[in-house]
C-alpha positions as CSV (number, residue, x, y, z in Angstrom):
1,M,7.0,28.2,51.6
2,N,7.8,25.4,49.2
3,P,8.4,26.3,45.6
4,E,5.8,25.2,43.1
5,P,6.9,21.9,41.5
6,R,8.1,22.2,37.9
7,R,5.6,20.9,35.4
8,V,6.9,17.9,33.5
9,Q,6.1,18.0,29.8
10,D,4.7,15.0,28.2
11,P,5.3,14.0,24.6
12,M,1.6,14.4,23.6
13,N,2.2,17.4,21.2
14,A,5.2,15.7,19.6
15,L,3.2,12.5,19.0
16,R,0.4,14.5,17.5
17,G,2.9,16.1,15.2
18,F,4.1,12.7,14.2
19,L,0.5,11.6,13.5
20,L,0.0,14.6,11.3
21,L,3.2,13.9,9.4
22,D,2.2,10.2,9.1
23,M,-1.2,11.2,7.7
24,F,0.4,13.6,5.2
25,V,2.9,11.1,4.0
26,R,0.2,8.4,3.6
27,L,-2.0,10.7,1.6
28,M,0.9,11.9,-0.6
29,V,2.0,8.4,-1.4
30,W,-1.5,7.1,-2.1
31,S,-2.6,10.1,-4.2
32,G,0.7,10.1,-6.1
33,A,0.5,6.4,-7.0
34,L,-3.2,6.9,-8.0
35,A,-2.4,10.0,-10.1
36,L,0.4,8.3,-12.0
37,T,-1.8,5.2,-12.6
38,L,-4.6,7.2,-14.0
39,A,-2.2,9.3,-16.1
40,V,-0.7,6.1,-17.7
41,F,-4.2,4.7,-18.4
42,A,-5.3,7.9,-20.0
43,A,-2.1,8.2,-22.1
44,L,-2.5,4.6,-23.4
45,D,-6.3,5.0,-23.8
46,A,-6.6,1.7,-21.8
47,W,-10.1,2.1,-20.5
48,P,-12.7,-0.3,-21.9
49,G,-15.2,1.2,-24.4
50,S,-18.3,-0.5,-22.9
51,D,-20.6,1.1,-20.4
52,L,-20.7,-0.2,-16.9
53,R,-24.5,-0.2,-16.8
54,G,-26.2,-3.2,-18.4
55,M,-23.0,-4.9,-19.5
56,N,-22.8,-8.6,-20.4
57,L,-20.4,-11.1,-19.1
58,S,-17.8,-10.4,-21.7
59,A,-17.8,-6.7,-21.0
60,A,-17.7,-7.3,-17.3
61,W,-14.6,-9.6,-17.8
62,D,-12.9,-6.9,-19.8
63,W,-13.5,-4.3,-17.1
64,S,-12.2,-6.6,-14.4
65,Q,-9.0,-7.2,-16.3
66,K,-8.5,-3.5,-16.7
67,L,-9.0,-3.0,-13.0
68,V,-6.5,-5.8,-12.2
69,H,-3.9,-4.0,-14.5
70,M,-4.7,-0.7,-12.7
71,I,-4.2,-2.3,-9.3
72,L,-0.8,-3.8,-10.4
73,L,0.3,-0.5,-11.8
74,F,-0.8,1.3,-8.6
75,N,1.2,-1.0,-6.4
76,L,4.3,-0.6,-8.7
77,F,4.1,3.2,-8.4
78,Y,3.4,3.0,-4.7
79,V,6.7,1.1,-4.1
80,L,8.6,3.4,-6.4
81,I,7.4,6.5,-4.6
82,L,8.5,5.0,-1.3
83,I,11.9,4.4,-2.7
84,V,12.2,7.9,-4.1
85,L,11.1,9.5,-0.8
86,R,13.5,7.3,1.2
87,L,16.6,8.3,-1.0
88,P,17.2,11.8,0.4
89,I,16.8,10.8,4.1
90,P,20.2,10.0,5.8
91,R,20.5,6.7,7.6
92,P,20.4,7.4,11.4
93,K,23.7,6.6,13.1
94,P,23.7,4.1,16.0
95,G,23.9,5.7,19.4
96,R,22.1,6.7,22.5
97,Y,20.0,9.9,22.1
98,A,18.2,11.9,24.8
99,T,14.5,12.5,24.6
100,A,14.0,14.2,28.0
101,P,11.7,17.3,28.0
102,G,13.6,20.6,27.4
103,Q,16.4,19.0,25.5
104,P,16.8,19.5,21.7
105,L,16.0,16.5,19.6
106,D,19.0,15.1,17.9
107,R,18.8,15.1,14.1
108,Q,19.4,11.3,14.1
109,L,16.0,10.9,15.8
110,I,14.4,13.3,13.2
111,W,15.7,11.1,10.4
112,S,14.3,8.1,12.3
113,C,10.9,9.7,12.5
114,L,10.8,10.5,8.8
115,I,11.8,7.0,7.9
116,A,9.2,5.6,10.3
117,T,6.4,7.4,8.4
118,L,7.6,5.7,5.2
119,T,7.9,2.4,7.0
120,K,4.3,2.6,8.3
121,A,3.1,3.5,4.8
122,R,5.0,0.4,3.5
123,Y,3.6,-2.1,6.0
124,E,0.1,-0.6,6.3
125,P,-0.8,0.3,2.7
126,P,-4.4,1.2,1.7
127,F,-6.6,-1.4,0.1
128,P,-5.4,-1.0,-3.5
129,G,-1.9,-1.5,-2.1
130,F,-2.4,-5.1,-0.9
131,L,0.3,-6.3,-3.3
132,V,3.0,-3.9,-2.0
133,F,4.6,-6.7,0.1
134,H,4.8,-8.9,-3.0
135,I,6.2,-6.2,-5.4
136,A,8.7,-5.0,-2.8
137,N,10.1,-8.5,-2.4
138,L,10.2,-9.6,-6.0
139,P,12.6,-8.6,-8.8
140,P,13.3,-6.1,-10.0
141,L,12.1,-3.7,-7.2
142,C,13.5,-5.9,-4.4
143,W,17.0,-5.0,-5.8
144,L,16.2,-1.4,-5.0
145,M,14.2,-1.8,-1.8
146,S,16.9,-3.9,0.0
147,P,19.8,-1.5,-0.3
148,I,17.8,1.7,-0.2
149,F,14.9,1.1,2.1
150,G,15.9,-2.2,3.9
151,P,16.1,-4.6,5.3
152,K,19.3,-5.7,3.7
153,S,18.2,-9.3,3.2
154,R,19.2,-12.4,1.1
155,S,16.1,-14.3,2.2
156,C,12.5,-14.3,1.1
157,Y,9.4,-14.8,3.2
158,I,5.8,-15.9,2.5
159,A,4.6,-13.5,5.2
160,E,6.9,-10.6,6.0
161,P,7.6,-10.0,9.7
162,T,7.0,-6.7,11.3
163,I,10.2,-4.7,10.8
164,L,10.1,-1.4,12.7
165,D,13.5,-0.1,11.4
166,P,14.2,-1.9,8.1
167,H,17.2,0.4,7.5
168,Q,18.8,-1.0,10.7
169,V,18.1,-4.7,10.0
170,T,20.4,-7.1,8.1
171,I,19.2,-10.6,7.3
172,G,21.4,-13.4,5.8
173,R,20.6,-16.3,3.5
174,N,18.2,-19.2,4.4
175,V,16.7,-17.4,7.3
176,V,13.2,-18.5,8.5
177,I,11.2,-16.0,10.5
178,G,7.9,-17.1,12.1
179,F,4.6,-15.3,11.8
180,G,4.0,-12.3,14.1
181,T,7.7,-11.7,14.8
182,T,9.0,-8.2,15.4
183,L,12.5,-7.0,14.4
184,A,13.7,-3.6,15.4
185,G,16.8,-1.5,15.2
186,H,16.1,0.7,18.3
187,Y,14.8,0.4,21.8
188,Q,13.6,3.0,24.3
189,E,15.0,3.8,27.8
190,K,13.9,6.4,30.3
191,D,14.5,9.7,28.5
192,H,16.6,8.0,25.9
193,I,16.3,6.2,22.6
194,V,19.0,3.8,21.6
195,I,19.6,3.1,17.9
196,K,21.3,-0.3,17.5
197,P,21.3,-2.5,14.4
198,T,19.9,-6.0,14.4
199,I,22.0,-8.5,12.5
200,I,20.8,-12.0,11.6
201,E,23.3,-14.2,9.9
202,D,22.7,-17.2,7.6
203,D,20.7,-20.4,8.4
204,V,18.9,-18.9,11.3
205,L,15.4,-20.0,12.5
206,I,13.3,-17.5,14.5
207,G,10.1,-18.8,16.0
208,A,6.7,-17.1,15.7
209,H,5.7,-14.1,17.9
210,S,9.3,-13.4,19.0
211,A,10.8,-10.0,19.4
212,L,14.4,-8.9,18.6
213,S,15.9,-5.5,18.9
214,G,19.5,-4.5,18.8
215,V,20.8,-8.1,18.8
216,H,23.2,-10.2,16.8
217,V,22.1,-13.7,15.9
218,K,25.0,-15.7,14.4
219,K,25.0,-18.4,11.8
220,G,22.9,-21.6,12.5
221,A,21.3,-20.3,15.6
222,S,17.6,-20.6,16.5
223,I,15.2,-18.6,18.6
224,G,12.2,-20.3,20.2
225,A,8.6,-19.2,19.5
226,G,7.4,-16.3,21.7
227,S,10.9,-15.4,22.9
228,I,12.0,-11.8,23.8
229,V,15.7,-11.4,23.1
230,L,17.0,-8.5,25.1
231,P,18.9,-5.6,23.4
232,G,22.6,-6.1,23.2
233,S,22.4,-9.9,23.2
234,V,24.7,-12.0,21.0
235,V,23.3,-15.4,20.1
236,G,26.3,-17.6,19.3
237,P,26.7,-19.9,16.3
238,G,24.4,-22.9,16.6
239,E,22.9,-21.8,19.9
240,H,19.2,-22.1,20.7
241,W,17.7,-19.4,22.8
242,S,14.1,-19.2,24.2
243,G,12.1,-17.6,27.0
244,N,11.2,-14.1,28.2
245,P,13.8,-12.9,28.5
246,A,15.4,-15.3,26.2
247,R,18.6,-17.1,27.3
248,R,20.7,-19.9,25.9
249,R,19.2,-23.4,26.3
250,R,21.4,-25.6,24.2
251,V,23.9,-25.5,21.4
252,T,24.1,-27.7,18.2
253,K,27.2,-29.7,17.6
254,A,27.9,-30.7,14.0
255,N,29.6,-34.1,15.0
256,D,27.1,-35.1,17.6
257,P,24.9,-38.0,16.4
258,K,21.8,-36.2,17.9
259,N,23.1,-33.0,16.4
260,E,22.7,-31.1,19.6
261,L,24.5,-30.8,23.0
262,Q,22.4,-30.0,26.0
263,I,24.0,-27.4,28.2
264,E,21.2,-26.4,30.6
């Protein structure tokens, strides 16, 4: 008589736990920013004295300006709360960690999950937080966000790419990243998650809708639009990669009159 096959556990319960944690963090950040904003307005007695009902244009303009100030203050507190919550969480160490059923979860993956909830709250803020991107990338808060939250970047963007692991991503100066691009510092294998930083050096161009995870793109390189750069890839200085999976297509040469040397 054949023994009954062992039931393989799926990650449904763990994912539900993550969703509960994500929901709690979002509510805490949102309610905390709102509470601080209302407290400041009350302390400064900043509310307009006119009634909302039957107001004239002048009173309506006064109310609208106060609401603008409230939204700006809300966004400021929202980013500050993210920074404060990120401070006590250790940065996960690069490595290959098991996720097979029955095996204990490494604490590095626990840190990653906690940071992931803050990252989701950062890139998917509620409606009043539509200026989080701007405030997080402008002085003075960008001087805190970059070293504490990540990514460690010396570039600025009109539209920020999707960065799944900002604490594992380093971006140099004069880097252009196209719309819809995803940068990550981890990738998943069967029963394992690999944490591996993504490093982008100076003067790099990354085309729109590309994906890079656990790669090193060196100075002056470029990635074609829609390319998938496989984990562990090293894009050399001045090289152009494209495709799915991406591979080297050509390399720029400084002294070449056409400024590029075809190799394939």
